[in-house]
N, C-alpha and C positions, 0 to 999 in steps of 0.2 A: 402544549407549544407547537405551533404551525406557523409557517412562513409562505412566501412566494417560491414557486418551482422555480430550480435552478438548473436542473439537469435535463437535458433533451430525453425523450422518452427511451426506455431501455431498447425497445425493438428497432428503433431507429439507430442506435449506436451500435448494436449486433449486426445490422444490416451492412455496415460499413466496414466489417472485418471478415475474415475468413478461416477456416479450420485448417490447420497445418499438422500433418502427421509426425509425431515424434515419440519414438518408443513404443509404437502400437496403440498410442493414444492420441485423440483429436485435441489440439491446443488452439484456442481462439486468439488470433492475432490481428492487431489492425494497425496500418499505417496511414499517416496522414501528413501533409506537406509536401515541399518541392523535392523531388529524388534526392538532388544533390546539396541539400540544406545541410548543415550540421546536424549531426545524431544526438537525439535524446531518447532515453528509454524509461518510461514509467513504470513501476512496479507497485501494485495495490497491496491492500492489507486483509486481514481477517476480519469478518467472514464474507466480505462482499466481492468486488470484481473490479475490472479496468473501467467499468462505467463511472466509477467514483471519479475518474479524471475527465469525464466529458465536457464539463463546462470549463475546463483549463485548457484543453487541447487547442480550440480555434485561435485564441490569443497566441499560442506558441507558433501555430502555422503561420498566422499573420506576421510574424517576426522573422520568418523564413526558415523556421527549425522543421526537420525531418522527425517526426513524432512516431514512435513504436510504443504500442500499448499491446498487453497480453493478459488473458486470464490464467493464472497458474492452475496447475493440475488440481482437480478438486473444488476449483472456484468457477462461478459465472457459467460462461457458454463452453468451457474446456470440459472433457470428460471426467467423471466423477466415479472412479471405480471403487467399489465398496470395500474390498478386502485389501486395497492398496496400503504399502508402507509409505505413509506421507512423510517426507523428510525435507528440511531446509536446504540440504546439501544437495537432494535430487531437483530440487526448484531451481537452485543456482545453476545446475547443469542443464535444465530445460531452457532458461534464458540464455545460456550459453550457444545452445543448439539453435534457438530462434535467432540469435544474432549470426550464426554460420548460415542458416537456410536463406536468410534475407541480406546476406552480403554485407552485415554490418561489422565494421572493424572498430575503431575507436569510437567511444560514444560518452555523453555525459549520461547520468543516471539520476534518478529521482525516486526515492522510495518512502513508503508510509506503512507504519503498524507492522504486520508480518513482513511486509516487503522490506523493513530496514534490516532484518535479520539475512534475508537473501542478498542485501546490498553488502552488508558487511562480509559475507562469505565471498561474494564477488571480488571485492577489495582485498581479501586476504589471498585470493588465488592470483590475482594479476591487476594490481594498483594501476600499472602503466596504461592500461587499456581504458581507463575510465578519466575522461579529459576533465570533468567537474562533478562534483557530488554535492546533491540537495536532499536534505532529510526533512520530513514532516513527522509529527508525533508518532512514537514508536519505542519500544523496550530496548533502546541501544546499550543500556547498562541492565544486566538482569536483577541486580539486587534493588533497583529502583521501580521496577515493574509492578504495578498494582493491579491485576486482574480483578475485573467486577466479579460478584457473588456468582453470577450464572456460569462464568468462565470457570470459576474454581470447581463449581459442581461438575460441569460437563468435563473438566480435566480429571476429575477424581474417579474412584471406581464405580459410582452410579451413573457415570456419563453415558455408556452404552444405552441404558434403560431410559434416561432422561431426555437424550437427543431427538427420538422419535416424537417426543410429546411438544417439542417446540412449535408454536404458532405464530402467526404473523402479530397477533396482539401482543405476545411476549417478547417476540423478537424486537419490535417497535418500542416497548416499555424499556427493554435493556438499552436500546441504541439511545434513546431519549436521555437516559442517565448518563452518557458520556458526553453528550452535546453541551456546548455553551450557547449556541444560537439556535434559533427555530429553524426547524426543517418542514418543508411541505409535505402533506400527507401523500401526495403524488410522487415525491421522490423517495420517501420511506417505503412506499408500495413497491416501486421498482427494485429497491435496495434488497428487499425480502424477496421479491422475484428472482433475482440473480442468485441469491443464497439457496433458495429452496428448489431451484429447478433440477430436475432428475433426483430429488431427494437429498440434496446437498447437504441440507441441514443435519441430516443423519451422520455426517462425517465429522462433526464438530470434535468429538472426543479424539480422533485420529489427528486431525488438524492441530489441535491444541497441544500436541506433544512438542510443538516448536518453543513452549515454555521450558520444558527439559533440556531441549539443544541448545537454547541460550545459556543455560548455567554450565554444559557440557563444554562448549565450544567458546567460552567467554575468554579463555586464554589466547585464542585467536583473533576473535572478532572485536574486542576492546582495542587491542594494539592496532588492528587494521583500520578502525575508526579514526584513533587518535593520530596515527602515524601517517595517514595519508597525505602526501605532499602538495596535492593539486587544491584548487579553490573549493571552498565549502560552504554551503549555505543552510541554515536551519530556519525552516517557517514553521512557526510553533504556536499552537493553542494552548495558551496558560491554564484556562479553565478545565482541561482534560483531567479527570481524577485518576487516570491510568497511567498516563505519561505525561504530565503537564509541566508546570512552573517548576517543580521539584527536580526536573531532570534538567531544565535549563540551568539551573544552579551549578550543576556539575560540568555541563557543557562549557559555560562561561570560565569555569576554574581550570579546566583540563585544556581547552581549546580555544584560547584567547585571541588567535587570529581569524577565527571563523566569523563569517557575516551572519547575524541574527535578525530575523524579522519575527518580533513577538507581536501576535494578533491579539493585543490586549484590549481592543475594543474602545468605549463599552458598546455592547456588551463583549466581553472576553469570548474567544473562539476556543473549542473544546477539542474533542479527539479528531474530528473530520474537517480540518481546515480547507480541504479543496471542495467540500461540499456546503460547508457552513459559509464560508467567504471566499468563493472561487475568485471573484476580480481582484483581491488583496494577494491570493497566491499566484494567480497568471501573473499580476504585475511584478511580484518579487522573482518568480521564475525567470520572466522574460528578461528582467534587468540583469539578472545573473547569466543567463544562457545565450542570449541573442548576440550574433557576432557584431 
């Protein structure tokens, strides 16, 4: 399954950002758009990077938004310390520190996959800071999360032995299994480049501990999701086997006030809406976020 390229080249994306020193590590941060425009922060998922958002950022900028993207620790261009204890709580603190360093106060927040857990933690800490909340496919409810086989293996006791054996071919095959639409070979190659930079693919067993954290913190994170009083948008790929249509059923039941854009196609979008159909995602986000 291969389509036309939608993402700008990874090196062009990273050239537009800078390394921000936080907690003894270098964190990749990029800002686009008018300095005084309404703020929105985009948080990426596992196992990729902020480059996932690269095709969505220009329309947001054109709508007058000040867009902040970053690579969480262990991802993309940010540092990837081998023995670090990767925690969603620490990643949320990292986002807060980026906000402090860049003078970002109130901000809209957009989160995908792993990033939804970071977003839920940020909501649990300070919901008043988040002006609007948009969610893309992710494990908002731990009991509904369906990790793919390779994730289950990497999350298990054999993970540290298997992670170094991950190749671009295996990564691509696994990623295609969660997509609903075709993605170009060039885009897939760049996604792998972000994952594997500095041996980042070896960190998967440590990063996948977020699965356990979701269960551990569900008592805070689910109420933070459902009780958030601000405007909420879900931009969702129903063909996602991990967090697809089955999650929308609960969202509709528990959050009837939320706006939902279901990217049902045909063909229906899968786990990576912002890569599979960036135009539809950008249109939904712009309509929701723009002043």
